[in-house]
C-alpha positions in Angstrom: 144.0 97.7 43.6 143.5 101.5 43.5 139.9 102.8 43.5 139.5 106.0 41.6 137.5 108.8 43.3 134.0 109.7 42.0 135.2 112.8 40.2 137.9 111.0 38.3 135.5 108.1 37.4 132.9 110.5 36.1 135.5 112.3 33.9 136.3 108.9 32.3 132.9 107.3 32.1 130.6 110.2 31.1 132.4 111.0 27.8 132.5 107.3 26.9 128.7 107.0 27.6 128.0 110.1 25.5 130.0 108.7 22.6 128.1 105.4 22.9 124.8 107.3 22.8 125.8 109.4 19.8 126.5 106.2 17.8 123.5 104.3 19.2 125.8 101.8 20.9 123.3 100.6 23.6 125.7 97.9 24.9 128.3 100.7 25.4 125.7 102.8 27.3 124.8 99.8 29.5 128.5 99.0 30.3 129.0 102.7 31.4 125.8 102.5 33.5 127.0 99.4 35.2 130.3 101.1 36.0 128.5 104.2 37.4 126.1 102.0 39.5 129.1 100.2 41.0 130.9 103.5 41.7 127.8 105.0 43.3 127.3 102.1 45.6 130.9 102.1 46.6 130.7 105.8 47.3 127.7 105.3 49.6 129.4 102.5 51.5 132.5 104.6 51.9 130.5 107.5 53.3 128.8 105.3 56.0 132.2 104.0 57.0 134.1 107.3 57.0 132.5 110.6 56.2 134.6 112.9 54.1 133.9 116.6 53.6 134.4 118.8 50.5 133.4 116.0 48.2 132.7 116.3 44.4 128.9 116.6 43.9 128.2 114.3 40.9 125.5 116.5 39.2 127.1 115.9 35.7 126.4 112.2 36.0 122.8 112.7 36.8 122.3 115.3 34.0 123.9 113.0 31.5 121.9 109.9 32.5 118.6 111.8 32.4 119.4 113.4 29.0 120.1 110.0 27.5 117.1 108.3 29.1 114.8 111.1 27.9 116.1 110.9 24.3 114.1 109.4 21.4 116.6 106.7 20.6 116.3 105.0 24.1 112.5 104.9 24.6 112.1 101.3 23.5 115.4 99.9 25.0 114.0 98.6 28.3 117.2 97.2 29.7 119.1 100.4 28.9 116.4 102.5 30.5 116.4 100.4 33.6 120.2 100.7 34.1 120.0 104.5 33.4 117.1 104.9 35.9 119.3 103.2 38.6 122.1 105.6 37.8 119.6 108.4 38.2 118.2 107.3 41.6 121.7 106.5 43.0 123.2 109.8 42.0 120.2 112.0 42.7 120.2 110.6 46.3 124.0 111.2 46.6 123.5 114.8 45.3 120.7 115.3 47.9 123.0 114.1 50.6 125.9 116.2 49.5 124.0 119.4 48.9 122.6 119.1 52.4 125.9 118.3 54.1 128.0 120.7 52.0 125.4 123.5 52.2 125.3 123.9 48.5 122.5 125.4 46.4 121.2 124.1 43.0 119.8 126.3 40.2 116.0 126.3 40.3 116.0 125.9 36.5 118.2 122.7 36.9 115.9 121.2 39.5 112.8 122.1 37.5 114.1 120.6 34.3 115.1 117.4 36.0 111.7 117.0 37.5 110.0 117.7 34.2 112.2 115.2 32.2 111.9 112.5 34.8 108.2 113.0 35.1 107.8 112.8 31.3 109.8 109.5 31.1 107.8 108.0 33.9 104.4 108.9 32.4 105.2 106.9 29.2 106.5 103.7 30.9 104.5 100.5 30.2 103.1 98.8 33.3 105.6 95.9 33.1 108.6 98.2 33.6 108.0 98.2 37.4 111.7 98.5 38.4 112.4 101.5 36.1 109.2 103.2 37.4 110.4 102.7 41.0 113.9 104.0 40.4 112.4 107.1 38.6 110.0 107.6 41.5 113.0 107.6 43.9 114.9 110.0 41.7 111.9 112.4 41.6 111.5 112.4 45.3 115.3 113.1 45.8 115.4 115.9 43.3 112.2 117.5 44.8 113.9 117.4 48.2 116.8 119.5 47.0 115.8 122.9 48.0 117.4 125.6 45.8 118.6 128.8 47.5 118.4 127.4 51.0 121.3 126.1 53.1 119.8 123.7 55.7 122.7 123.9 58.2 122.7 127.7 58.0 118.9 127.9 58.7 119.3 125.6 61.7 122.1 127.6 63.1 120.2 130.9 62.6 117.3 129.6 64.6 119.6 128.5 67.4 121.5 131.8 67.3 124.8 130.0 66.9 127.8 131.3 64.8 128.7 129.0 62.0 132.4 128.6 62.7 134.2 125.5 61.7 135.1 124.8 65.3 131.5 125.0 66.5 130.3 122.7 63.7 132.9 120.1 64.6 132.2 120.4 68.3 128.4 120.0 68.1 128.1 118.0 64.8 126.2 115.2 66.5 124.6 117.3 69.2 121.3 119.0 69.8 121.5 121.4 66.8 121.2 118.4 64.5 123.8 119.5 62.0 124.0 117.2 58.9 127.5 115.8 58.8 127.0 112.5 57.1 124.5 109.9 56.0 123.2 109.0 59.4 122.4 112.6 60.5 121.1 113.3 57.0 118.6 110.4 57.2 117.4 111.4 60.6 116.8 114.9 59.3 115.0 113.6 56.3 112.7 111.5 58.4 111.7 114.5 60.5 111.1 116.7 57.4 109.1 114.2 55.5 107.2 112.3 58.2 104.2 111.4 56.0 106.2 110.4 52.9 107.1 106.9 51.8 110.5 108.0 50.7 112.7 108.5 53.8 112.2 104.8 55.0 112.9 103.6 51.5 116.1 105.6 51.2 117.2 104.5 54.7 116.7 100.8 53.8 118.3 101.2 50.3 121.5 102.6 51.8 121.7 100.2 54.6 121.2 97.2 52.3 123.6 98.7 49.8 126.2 98.7 52.5 125.3 95.1 53.4 125.5 93.9 49.8 128.7 95.7 48.8 130.7 95.2 52.0 132.5 92.0 53.0 129.8 89.6 54.3 129.8 89.0 58.0 127.8 86.5 60.2 125.7 89.3 61.8 124.1 90.0 58.4 121.7 87.1 59.0 120.1 88.7 62.0 120.0 92.1 60.3 118.2 90.7 57.3 115.8 88.8 59.6 115.0 92.1 61.5 114.3 93.8 58.2 111.9 91.2 56.9 109.1 91.6 59.5 105.9 91.0 57.5 103.6 93.3 59.5 106.1 96.3 59.3 106.6 95.7 55.6 102.8 95.7 54.9 102.3 98.8 57.2 105.0 100.8 55.4 103.5 100.1 51.9 104.5 98.9 48.5 107.5 101.2 47.9 109.2 99.7 51.0 108.3 96.1 50.1 109.5 96.6 46.5 112.8 98.0 47.6 113.4 95.1 50.0 112.5 92.6 47.3 115.2 93.9 44.9 117.8 94.2 47.6 116.9 90.7 49.0 117.5 89.3 45.5 120.9 91.1 45.2 122.0 89.6 48.6 120.8 86.1 47.6 123.0 86.4 44.5 126.0 87.5 46.5 125.5 84.8 49.2 125.2 82.1 46.5 128.5 83.4 44.9 130.2 83.3 48.3 128.9 79.8 49.0 130.1 78.6 45.6 133.6 80.0 46.2 134.1 78.3 49.5 136.5 75.4 49.4 134.7 73.6 52.3 131.1 74.8 52.4 130.4 72.2 55.2 132.9 73.9 57.5 130.9 75.1 60.7 132.6 78.5 60.4 130.9 78.9 57.0 127.5 77.5 58.0 126.1 81.0 58.5 126.2 81.5 54.7 124.0 78.6 54.2 121.7 79.8 57.0 121.5 83.2 55.4 120.7 81.6 52.1 117.9 79.5 53.7 116.6 82.6 55.4 116.4 84.7 52.3 114.9 81.8 50.3 112.6 80.2 52.9 109.3 78.6 51.9 106.4 81.1 52.3 103.5 80.2 54.6 100.5 82.4 55.4 101.4 82.2 59.1 104.9 83.5 58.6 106.0 86.7 60.4 109.1 87.0 58.4 109.5 87.3 54.6 112.2 86.0 52.3 112.3 86.4 48.5 109.6 83.6 48.1 107.5 85.5 50.6 107.6 88.7 48.5 106.3 86.7 45.5 103.1 85.9 47.5 102.8 89.2 49.5 99.3 90.6 49.7 97.2 92.5 52.2 93.6 93.8 52.5 93.1 96.9 50.4 96.8 96.8 49.3 97.6 94.9 46.2 101.5 94.8 46.2 101.4 93.6 42.6 104.6 95.4 41.7 106.4 93.7 44.5 105.1 90.3 43.4 106.1 91.1 39.8 109.6 91.9 40.8 109.9 88.9 43.0 108.6 86.6 40.2 111.3 88.0 37.9 114.1 87.3 40.3 112.8 83.8 41.1 112.7 83.0 37.4 116.3 84.1 37.1 117.3 82.1 40.2 115.6 79.0 38.7 118.7 78.7 36.4 120.7 77.7 39.5 120.6 74.1 40.7 120.3 75.1 44.3 117.2 77.2 43.8 115.5 75.7 40.8 112.9 73.5 42.4 112.1 76.0 45.2 111.8 78.8 42.7 109.6 77.0 40.2 107.3 75.7 43.1 106.6 79.3 44.1 106.2 80.4 40.5 103.8 77.6 39.7 101.7 78.4 42.8 101.6 82.1 41.8 100.5 81.2 38.3 97.4 79.5 39.7 96.7 82.0 42.5 97.6 85.4 40.9 94.8 87.9 40.2 96.8 90.8 38.7 96.8 90.6 34.9 100.3 92.1 34.4 101.8 89.4 36.8 99.7 86.6 35.2 101.0 87.6 31.7 104.6 87.5 33.0 104.0 84.0 34.5 102.4 82.8 31.3 105.4 83.9 29.3 107.8 82.3 31.8 105.9 78.9 31.5 105.9 79.1 27.7 109.6 79.9 27.4 111.0 77.8 30.3 113.9 75.4 29.9 112.5 73.4 32.8 109.1 72.3 31.4 108.9 69.0 33.3 109.7 70.7 36.6 107.0 73.3 36.0 104.4 70.7 35.0 105.2 68.5 38.0 104.9 71.5 40.4 101.5 72.5 38.8 100.2 68.9 39.0 101.2 68.6 42.7 99.0 71.5 43.7 96.0 69.5 42.7 94.0 72.6 41.6 93.9 72.3 37.8 90.2 71.4 37.5 89.1 74.0 40.0 91.4 76.6 38.4 89.9 75.8 34.9 86.4 76.4 36.1 87.3 79.6 37.9 89.2 81.0 34.9 86.3 80.1 32.5 83.9 82.0 34.8 86.1 85.0 35.0 86.6 85.1 31.3 82.9 85.0 30.7 82.4 87.8 33.2 85.0 90.0 31.5 83.6 89.3 28.1 80.2 90.6 29.3 81.9 93.6 30.9 83.6 94.5 27.6 80.4 94.2 25.7 78.6 96.5 28.2 81.4 99.1 28.0 81.4 99.0 24.2 77.6 99.5 24.2 78.0 102.4 26.7 80.8 103.9 24.5 78.6 103.7 21.4 75.8 105.4 23.2 78.1 108.2 24.4 79.4 108.7 20.9 75.8 109.1 19.6 75.2 111.7 22.3 78.5 113.5 21.3 77.3 114.1 17.7 76.5 117.9 17.5 72.9 118.9 16.9 72.1 122.0 14.8 72.0 124.1 17.9 75.5 122.8 19.0 77.3 123.3 15.7 78.9 126.5 16.8 79.3 125.4 20.4 82.0 122.6 20.1 83.6 123.7 23.4 80.4 123.4 25.5 80.7 121.9 29.0 78.6 118.9 27.9 80.9 118.1 25.0 84.0 118.1 27.2 82.2 115.9 29.8 81.3 113.4 27.1 84.9 113.3 25.7 86.2 112.7 29.2 83.7 109.8 29.7 84.8 108.3 26.3 88.4 108.5 27.3 87.7 106.7 30.5 85.6 104.0 28.7 88.5 103.4 26.3 90.9 103.0 29.2 88.4 100.6 30.9 88.0 98.5 27.8 91.8 98.3 27.3 92.3 97.2 30.9 89.6 94.5 30.5 91.1 93.3 27.2 94.5 93.0 29.0 92.9 91.0 31.8 91.0 88.8 29.3 94.3 88.0 27.4 96.1 87.1 30.6 93.3 84.8 31.8 93.0 83.2 28.3 96.7 82.5 28.3 96.5 80.8 31.8 93.4 78.8 30.7 95.4 77.5 27.7 98.2 76.3 30.0 95.6 74.6 32.3 93.9 72.9 29.4 97.2 71.7 28.0 98.2 70.2 31.4 94.8 68.5 31.9 95.1 66.9 28.5 98.6 65.5 29.2 99.6 62.8 31.6 101.1 63.8 35.0 104.9 63.9 34.4 105.4 62.9 38.1 103.7 59.6 37.4 105.2 58.9 34.0 
C-alpha cells in the first residue's frame, strides 16, 4: 500500500473539505477531518522514526481548518468542531516543529489572525466541550510559540560564533550547540524555552503516545504506559497533562481491544501481554494506587486541584467502552460510583444523562445498589439542594438591591459613565454569572436526586 506524502494528501483533502463546507455537508467535513488527523499522526510517527529535511509545511491545512471552525455554520455542530480542533492542534504543532527545524518565518499577520480566531472560538465554547477546548488550547500555545522573523538555529549559531554551513550542521546536529534537527531535539529546546508552561510536557507526551498508538504494538508498551501513569507525577503536572493522558489512554485501550479481538488464539502465552496491557489500562481504581488507568482518571482528584475536565473525559470514554462486553461491568461500576460521589455539576449532568439513556439499565441499577449509599446520598443531596436554593435567593435579593442603586438620581442623569455606575454594572454581571452557575448546580443535583428516589422506590434488581 502506497502512503501519499502530506503535501499530496493536503492537495486532495483540502478542496474536498472546502466543497463540503460550501454545501453545509457536515458529514463530508468530518470525513476529511478524520483523514487529516490520520495523516498528521502518521507524519509525526514517521518523523520520530526517521527525520526528513525540506518537508512541506502544512500551513494551508491549519488555515482551512480554522476558517471552517470559525464560520457561522459550524458553531452548533459539536462533533464537527471537535474533529476540526484536533486537526488544528495536530497541524499547528507540526508547523511549529517544521518552522523551527527548517528555519522558516511566518508572517506576523498570519500568526496574529490565527491567535485571534482560535481565541474567539474558544471563548464561546460551552463547558461540556472539554475536548474541543483542550485541543484549541494546544493550538494556541503552538501558534504563539511560532516566532515570526526569527530563525532559532541562526540565533544559536550567532551566539556560538559558528558558521552555518551544511557540513557543520550535520556534524554537530546532536552536539553542544543544540541545533533542532528533529522532534527529539525540538522538544528538548521547547522544554528549556518554556520551563514554567504546562505545554511542553503535554506536547511531549502527546507525540510519544501518538507513536505508541499508531505504530505496531510491541510488548514493551506495557511498561511504557505504566511509567507514564504515575499518579503523583500526573497530579503535580496539572490537569492539562492528566487530560491528555486520559484521551490517549482511551485510544490505546481501543487499539489493544481490537488487537485482542483479532487474535486467533488469545490464550497463547506470546499474546498474553496484550491482555496484561488491557488490564493495566483498565485496572480498578483504589485510593492507595500509585498508578492510574482509565478508571483511575475518572476518579482523579487532588487538594486544591479539581481535575473535573479529566473526569468528564474519562467518564465519556468509559460510557463508550460499556458497549463492549469485556469492559461493560467494570465501566458501569466506575460510572455508578462517580454518579454518587461527583461534586462538579457539569460531570453530574453528564452522568445523569448517561443513566437516563443507557441500554444497560439493570447493570447500572445493580451497581448503584451494591454501593449501599442510596439513603445517605439522598439526605446529602437534599441538604445541598436546600443550601443552593437559599444561595440563589440571597443572590437574587442582592441583585435587586444593586439594580435599585443603579437607577440614576437627578444629579446622575447626565453622568451615566460615572465610576460608580460602571462598578454597579460589573457587580450585576458577576451576580448574573453566580446565579446561572448555582442554577446549573441545582439542576444537576435535582437530576441525581430523582435517580436516587427512583432506585429507593424500586426493588433491588440484584435480589429480584
